[in-house]
C-alpha distance (Angstrom), angle and dihedral (degrees) to the residues before:
residue distance angle dihedral
M1 . . .
R2 3.77 . .
P3 3.83 94.4 .
A4 3.76 88.4 53.5
K5 3.79 89.8 51.4
K6 3.80 89.7 49.8
N7 3.82 91.1 50.8
L8 3.80 89.7 48.9
S9 3.78 89.8 52.8
K10 3.78 90.1 53.4
V11 3.81 91.1 49.6
L12 3.80 91.8 49.2
S13 3.78 90.0 47.2
T14 3.80 90.5 51.4
I15 3.81 91.2 48.1
S16 3.78 90.8 48.8
V17 3.79 91.5 52.9
A18 3.81 91.3 48.3
A19 3.80 91.4 47.0
A20 3.78 90.8 48.7
A21 3.80 90.0 51.0
T22 3.81 90.9 49.7
I23 3.80 91.5 48.3
A24 3.79 90.5 47.9
A25 3.81 91.1 49.7
K26 3.80 91.6 49.3
S27 3.78 90.3 46.5
A28 3.81 90.4 52.1
Q29 3.80 91.1 49.3
A30 3.79 90.2 49.2
Q31 3.83 88.1 61.9
I32 3.80 93.2 53.9
M33 3.79 113.9 106.4
I34 3.79 130.4 -176.8
A35 3.80 113.2 -151.9
P36 3.83 121.4 -166.1
F37 3.81 123.2 -161.5
Y38 3.77 138.7 -172.4
A39 3.79 108.7 -118.0
Q40 3.80 112.8 -101.2
A41 3.82 105.6 -162.7
Q42 3.80 112.9 137.0
S43 3.80 99.0 -164.4
G44 3.76 141.0 24.2
S45 3.77 145.5 107.9
A46 3.77 141.4 -114.2
A47 3.79 89.3 -93.2
N48 3.80 94.2 66.9
L49 3.82 97.1 36.8
T50 3.79 92.7 -116.8
N51 3.80 110.9 -118.9
G52 3.79 95.7 -143.1
V53 3.79 146.6 86.1
F54 3.79 111.3 -104.7
I55 3.81 145.9 150.6
E56 3.80 125.0 -121.1
N57 3.79 133.0 -178.9
S58 3.80 89.8 -139.3
A59 3.79 135.5 41.5
K60 3.82 90.5 -132.2
N61 3.80 108.3 23.6
F62 3.80 109.6 87.0
G63 3.79 95.1 177.5
T64 3.80 97.1 98.8
A65 3.80 102.8 41.0
T66 3.80 117.6 158.5
F67 3.80 106.8 -157.7
E68 3.79 119.1 -148.4
S69 3.81 127.3 -143.9
I70 3.79 102.0 -133.5
S71 3.80 122.8 -163.5
N72 3.79 116.9 -133.0
T73 3.80 91.9 -162.7
A74 3.83 105.1 44.2
P75 3.82 137.2 28.2
T76 3.81 115.0 -80.3
T77 3.81 123.2 -149.2
I78 3.81 116.0 -146.3
N79 3.79 125.0 -169.2
V80 3.81 109.8 -142.1
P81 3.83 117.3 179.7
V82 3.79 115.5 -132.0
G83 3.79 109.7 -92.0
D84 3.82 94.2 25.0
Y85 3.80 126.0 110.0
L86 3.80 130.6 -117.9
F87 3.82 116.5 -150.5
M88 3.80 119.4 -160.3
A89 3.81 133.0 -167.7
M90 3.81 132.5 177.7
D91 3.81 136.7 -159.5
A92 3.81 132.1 -167.1
V93 3.80 143.8 -174.2
V94 3.83 135.3 -162.8
T95 3.82 113.2 -140.1
G96 3.80 135.3 -179.5
N97 3.79 91.4 40.5
P98 3.84 107.1 108.9
N99 3.77 116.6 175.5
P100 3.84 115.1 -121.9
D101 3.81 86.5 -152.8
G102 3.80 92.3 47.6
G103 3.81 112.2 139.8
K104 3.82 92.9 11.6
F105 3.76 122.0 125.0
T106 3.81 106.1 -131.9
G107 3.76 143.3 160.0
A108 3.80 104.8 41.7
T109 3.80 100.8 158.2
N110 3.76 135.4 148.9
G111 3.80 89.8 -81.8
D112 3.82 101.9 35.3
P113 3.80 133.0 52.2
G114 3.80 92.9 -143.1
A115 3.80 126.8 -118.1
T116 3.78 141.9 -139.5
Q117 3.79 108.4 -105.5
P118 3.84 120.2 -125.9
S119 3.78 120.2 -101.9
N120 3.81 93.0 -130.4
M121 3.77 130.3 33.6
G122 3.79 121.1 -133.7
F123 3.79 142.0 176.5
S124 3.77 125.9 -22.3
G125 3.80 85.0 -176.9
I126 3.81 140.1 -7.0
S127 3.79 131.7 -166.0
I128 3.81 128.3 -170.3
Q129 3.77 132.9 -174.3
V130 3.79 128.7 -174.0
E131 3.78 114.7 -146.8
S132 3.81 120.1 -158.6
T133 3.79 131.6 -160.7
D134 3.81 85.4 -143.8
T135 3.79 92.7 74.1
N136 3.81 94.4 173.9
G137 3.80 95.6 45.1
A138 3.81 92.0 -123.2
N139 3.82 94.1 140.0
L140 3.81 103.1 20.0
Q141 3.78 115.5 26.1
P142 3.82 122.5 -170.2
V143 3.79 108.1 -127.7
R144 3.79 111.9 -116.8
G145 3.77 118.8 -122.7
G146 3.79 104.8 -170.0
Q147 3.77 142.0 -40.7
I148 3.80 113.9 -73.9
N149 3.79 102.4 -166.9
G150 3.79 111.7 100.4
S151 3.79 96.1 16.8
P152 3.83 111.8 127.4
S153 3.80 91.0 -133.3
Y154 3.80 92.2 56.2
S155 3.79 104.2 30.5
T156 3.81 91.5 144.3
G157 3.78 94.5 47.9
F158 3.78 134.7 79.4
G159 3.77 140.2 -165.8
Y160 3.79 121.4 31.3
S161 3.78 138.5 -31.6
S162 3.79 125.6 -127.0
T163 3.81 124.8 -114.3
A164 3.81 93.7 -110.0
T165 3.81 115.5 132.2
V166 3.80 114.8 -149.8
N167 3.81 109.3 -135.1
T168 3.80 118.1 -109.2
T169 3.81 97.9 144.2
V170 3.82 110.8 64.1
G171 3.79 135.7 44.3
D172 3.78 131.3 -146.7
N173 3.80 121.6 -29.7
T174 3.82 95.5 -106.8
T175 3.79 110.8 39.5
G176 3.81 103.0 6.0
R177 3.80 90.6 -124.2
N178 3.80 125.3 153.6
V179 3.79 101.1 24.4
P180 3.83 104.8 -155.2
A181 3.78 119.4 -104.8
W182 3.81 117.4 -171.3
A183 3.79 130.6 -171.1
V184 3.81 89.9 -154.7
T185 3.81 129.5 20.1
S186 3.80 133.2 -176.1
P187 3.83 130.8 -165.9
G188 3.81 89.6 -156.7
D189 3.79 128.3 -116.6
V190 3.82 128.4 -86.7
E191 3.78 119.6 -130.1
G192 3.79 114.2 169.6
G193 3.80 105.4 -55.1
N194 3.82 95.0 -21.0
V195 3.80 127.7 93.6
G196 3.81 123.9 -155.7
A197 3.80 97.3 8.0
R198 3.81 92.5 136.7
I199 3.79 102.8 11.0
P200 3.83 111.2 28.7
I201 3.79 127.0 -147.8
G202 3.79 111.9 -102.0
G203 3.77 149.9 71.6
S204 3.79 140.8 -97.7
N205 3.80 140.8 -162.8
S206 3.76 137.6 -158.0
T207 3.83 118.2 -134.6
P208 3.81 106.7 -60.5
D209 3.79 130.4 -141.3
T210 3.80 98.9 -98.8
G211 3.80 92.2 -168.9
T212 3.80 86.8 79.7
A213 3.79 130.4 66.9
A214 3.82 90.7 -121.4
G215 3.80 91.8 52.7
A216 3.80 93.1 47.6
N217 3.80 88.8 48.9
E218 3.82 90.8 56.0
I219 3.81 89.7 55.5
G220 3.79 91.5 52.4
Q221 3.81 101.2 41.1
F222 3.83 111.9 121.6
G223 3.83 90.9 6.1
G224 3.81 117.6 133.9
T225 3.78 145.1 157.0
S226 3.81 98.6 -123.5
A227 3.79 137.1 32.5
T228 3.80 94.1 -116.6
Y229 3.78 133.1 127.2
A230 3.81 89.6 -121.6
Q231 3.81 90.4 64.5
A232 3.80 95.6 40.2
T233 3.81 123.5 102.3
P234 3.82 125.7 -144.0
V235 3.80 112.6 -98.0
F236 3.80 98.1 -175.2
T237 3.80 140.8 -13.8
G238 3.80 136.3 -166.1
L239 3.81 102.4 41.7
Q240 3.82 100.6 161.7
Y241 3.78 132.8 -155.8
Q242 3.81 127.8 178.6
R243 3.78 120.0 -143.9
T244 3.80 104.5 -128.0
G245 3.82 102.6 163.4
M246 3.79 144.6 19.6
G247 3.81 99.4 -109.9
T248 3.81 119.2 115.9
V249 3.82 112.1 -107.0
T250 3.80 129.2 -166.8
L251 3.81 120.5 -151.9
A252 3.80 119.7 -160.4
P253 3.83 114.7 -171.6
Q254 3.78 114.4 -166.9
I255 3.78 140.0 171.6
V256 3.81 110.9 -116.3
A257 3.82 105.7 -128.6
E258 3.81 99.1 -158.4
D259 3.81 91.1 52.7
T260 3.81 96.4 44.0
A261 3.81 125.6 82.0
Y262 3.81 141.5 170.9
W263 3.80 135.7 -154.1
S264 3.80 127.8 -102.4
L265 3.80 129.2 -176.9
V266 3.79 112.8 -112.8
S267 3.79 100.5 168.6
A268 3.79 126.0 27.2
G269 3.76 117.2 -128.6
G270 3.77 134.4 -142.9
P271 3.79 137.0 -162.2
Y272 3.80 90.4 -74.0
I273 3.80 98.5 22.4
P274 3.81 121.7 75.4
S275 3.78 120.9 -126.5
V276 3.80 109.1 -114.4
Y277 3.80 122.1 -144.6
A278 3.79 135.8 -174.4
S279 3.79 132.4 -155.1
N280 3.82 118.7 -117.5
V281 3.79 123.5 -163.0
A282 3.79 112.3 -125.4
T283 3.78 123.7 -121.3
A284 3.78 125.8 -135.6
N285 3.82 93.1 -112.1
Q286 3.82 90.3 58.3
I287 3.81 93.2 59.3
G288 3.78 124.3 82.6
N289 3.79 121.8 -137.4
L290 3.78 126.1 -120.6
P291 3.82 119.0 -142.0
V292 3.78 115.3 -115.8
L293 3.79 127.8 -99.0
V294 3.82 114.5 -128.0
I295 3.80 111.9 -152.7
Q296 3.80 116.0 -157.6
T297 3.79 138.4 164.3
T298 3.78 119.6 -145.3
G299 3.77 122.3 -168.0
L300 3.81 132.1 3.0
T301 3.76 119.0 -82.1
G302 3.82 100.5 -159.0
H303 3.80 142.1 44.8
A304 3.81 129.1 -110.0
I305 3.80 113.4 -66.4
V306 3.83 92.9 -128.6
S307 3.81 129.6 36.3
L308 3.80 136.6 176.9
T309 3.80 113.6 -161.7
A310 3.80 135.8 176.4
G311 3.80 120.6 -98.3
D312 3.78 133.9 15.0
A313 3.82 99.3 -70.5
P314 3.83 118.3 100.2
A315 3.80 113.9 -114.4
S316 3.79 116.9 -108.7
G317 3.79 111.5 -84.0
Y318 3.81 96.6 18.7
G319 3.78 99.5 93.6
S320 3.79 130.8 -122.9
Q321 3.79 130.3 -50.6
V322 3.82 114.2 -66.5
G323 3.78 125.5 -167.1
S324 3.79 122.1 -6.1
T325 3.79 128.2 -49.1
L326 3.80 111.9 -81.1
A327 3.79 103.6 -121.9
V328 3.78 110.9 -147.1
V329 3.82 108.6 -136.9
G330 3.81 114.9 -162.0
G331 3.76 132.3 8.5
N332 3.79 148.5 -141.4
A333 3.81 92.8 62.0
S334 3.81 94.0 -48.4
Y335 3.80 114.6 102.3
V336 3.79 142.6 158.2
G337 3.80 116.5 -124.8
T338 3.81 116.9 -111.3
Q339 3.79 131.6 178.3
T340 3.81 144.2 -168.7
S341 3.80 129.4 -158.8
F342 3.80 132.6 -164.4
T343 3.79 144.0 160.9
A344 3.81 109.6 -55.8
V345 3.82 113.4 -89.6
A346 3.79 136.2 174.0
T347 3.81 94.5 -141.7
G348 3.79 129.9 28.4
S349 3.81 147.7 127.2
V350 3.82 133.0 -129.0
E351 3.81 123.9 -158.3
V352 3.82 116.3 -137.5
D353 3.85 121.5 -163.7
P354 3.03 140.9 -148.0
W355 3.80 119.3 0.0
N356 3.80 114.8 -175.4
P357 2.92 110.9 -137.2
A358 3.81 101.7 16.1
S359 3.80 90.3 -140.9
D360 3.82 94.3 67.1
T361 3.80 117.0 118.8
E362 3.81 111.6 -104.3
V363 3.81 124.1 -145.1
F364 3.80 121.7 -170.5
A365 3.79 132.6 -174.1
V366 3.81 119.8 -148.9
D367 3.79 126.9 -165.7
V368 3.81 104.0 -140.6
S369 3.78 102.6 -163.2
S370 3.81 99.5 -170.8
G371 3.79 137.6 16.8
S372 3.82 134.0 47.8
V373 3.81 107.0 -57.5
A374 3.81 93.3 -164.0
A375 3.81 91.2 57.6
L376 3.80 89.8 45.5
V377 3.83 92.0 52.8
A378 3.81 89.9 52.5
A379 3.81 91.6 50.5
I380 3.83 92.0 48.5
N381 3.80 95.5 47.4
S382 3.80 99.8 39.5
G383 3.80 106.5 15.1
D384 3.79 120.7 -131.4
A385 3.78 140.4 -135.7
N386 3.81 91.8 -53.2
V387 3.78 109.9 28.9
P388 3.82 138.0 40.3
A389 3.79 122.8 -118.9
S390 3.80 115.5 -82.6
E391 3.82 120.2 -119.6
V392 3.79 91.8 -113.6
V393 3.80 140.6 81.5
A394 3.81 109.4 -116.0
S395 3.79 124.9 -164.5
T396 3.80 140.8 166.7
S397 3.81 91.0 -138.7
S398 3.80 122.5 83.9
P399 3.81 114.8 -123.5
S400 3.81 86.5 -146.1
P401 3.82 125.6 68.0
D402 3.81 88.8 -154.6
P403 3.87 109.1 121.8
N404 3.82 89.4 -137.9
W405 3.81 87.6 84.2
S406 3.81 98.6 47.3
Q407 3.82 91.7 102.7
Y408 3.82 90.3 62.7
N409 3.79 123.8 83.4
L410 3.82 105.0 178.9
F411 3.82 123.1 60.1
L412 3.81 124.8 -170.5
T413 3.81 123.9 -164.1
F414 3.83 119.8 -166.4
S415 3.79 120.1 -171.6
G416 3.79 142.2 149.2
T417 3.80 114.5 -0.5
A418 3.81 91.3 2.0
L419 3.80 89.1 71.5
P420 3.82 117.8 90.3
G421 3.82 90.3 -142.4
T422 3.80 97.0 -128.7
A423 3.81 131.9 115.4
T424 3.80 90.5 -125.0
D425 3.79 120.4 47.0
T426 3.79 139.0 160.7
L427 3.79 126.7 -129.2
G428 3.80 111.5 -146.0
I429 3.81 123.9 -165.9
D430 3.81 124.9 -176.0
L431 3.81 114.3 -176.2
S432 3.81 94.1 157.5
S433 3.80 122.7 130.5
T434 3.80 87.0 -134.2
N435 3.79 88.5 69.4
D436 3.81 95.6 35.1
P437 3.83 118.2 13.4
L438 3.80 89.1 -161.1
L439 3.83 90.4 66.7
S440 3.78 98.3 64.7
G441 3.82 113.7 161.1
Y442 3.83 100.9 13.9
T443 3.83 121.8 142.1
F444 3.82 137.1 161.9
S445 3.80 130.5 -154.1
A446 3.83 110.0 -176.7
V447 3.81 141.6 30.6
A448 3.81 128.8 -166.1
I449 3.81 141.5 178.7
V450 3.81 107.9 -117.4
P451 3.84 127.9 -151.9
E452 3.79 114.9 -120.7
P453 3.85 114.7 -110.6
M454 3.80 95.4 -117.2
S455 3.79 92.1 59.6
V456 3.79 91.2 49.4
G457 3.79 89.3 50.3
L458 3.80 90.6 50.8
L459 3.81 89.9 49.7
M460 3.81 90.1 51.8
L461 3.81 91.7 48.4
G462 3.81 89.4 48.4
G463 3.77 89.5 51.7
V464 3.79 91.9 50.3
G465 3.82 91.0 49.2
L466 3.78 91.1 48.5
M467 3.79 91.4 49.4
A468 3.80 91.3 49.7
R469 3.79 91.1 50.8
R470 3.78 93.2 47.6
N471 3.81 92.0 46.2
R472 3.77 88.9 55.1
R473 3.79 87.3 53.1
G474 3.78 89.5 51.2
G475 3.79 93.9 -113.9
A476 3.85 130.7 125.6
W477 3.83 121.7 -112.9
S478 3.76 115.1 -131.1
G479 3.84 96.8 -168.2
A480 3.80 134.6 -112.9
T481 3.78 120.8 -47.5
N482 3.83 123.7 -108.4
R483 3.79 90.2 -112.0
S484 3.81 96.1 59.8
S485 3.78 110.5 145.8
R486 3.79 113.8 -106.9
R487 3.70 126.5 -161.6
C488 3.79 116.3 -129.0
R489 3.78 120.3 -154.9
């Protein structure tokens, strides 16, 4: 029985060694940390894929970038004007993952020249998604890069990709070492206001040939000795959002643990033996958290869409005179409708003269030749993210049943304090996207003075009375003339 006991001792000893190795491996993995960072560059251009967070007034023009100093330890609030673009970039580093073969020359075989192995091991793959509280993208919309569906790289995806560019051009932020090389990259998909919900931003590699300098570099990319921005390497740049509304939006970038992995050494190499590595999926407790970005818009960037000012000079910002002067025919709240037409414009002013008295309510019809009139009415009456409300009541319905105004689709009523109080005034209309980015594509091509409905009703009643009187006399009524006076509110 003693030999059996001796054999059992050997087995237990072997198990103990294996268990100790497993415990040691788990202990080493427990020290591994993955630290994400917001990019901190404060200058740059499109040519070098600026590794920073900045605001632009154009998706393509990088000449007016406003770079933001983003905290990596506390939430940062950024003011982004409506219509402008927010560009985001992120860096990362893997720490606590020293390479036992670091500094060794290994893998010189008949097919490979051999290579010095990196001191620290980094990512075999990384995936990032950016969640938004604006799930529909109504106030902060990720800019679409291209259509995903049908592309070989994203055969399981659908919809559109983001504009993020996965880094394959620069190394870490101190020495530039270990420029990332990925077998597969993804800019992430766009769904509403979220990026990377189904297909994250990132890159991945299969096990490289570590007997070459390129293969050894892949093992070391994103590896570092400390969780600092200086040792981090850019993951992606150029993720764009456009500010489309005033609502506050919170962005929360995060590394997706189940789709992120790092290298570990499983078999030591030698001068003529390659070092062998394996990929290990990260766990949530190994990944650091980034603070959120709070996107706000303070202040309005444009002026009211409609103005009515005293005198015959166009108000500042409302363009030059278009069409002819609208001559006011009549007075004391009884007017004849007149109109002027012109080549369609987005911005223009029309002189109106003379009102008598100047305190009379003024009603105008406008022929909006392109754009959603309902949305325009809402912006005029209530303002929007860019412009204040106009001092006017706008409507899509004519206050007059007269068919002369059927060609018009926007009606503006000025009364009380909205009136300039002068016999001559100027109606200004600015539908340009320069003033309000939410009004892209709007133009107008005619303006008219409109009779107020009460006066039309009185004219109709007068006509009925006249017809009754003439019928009693045995005559036929031929109707009112085209020059019937019409009261204007």
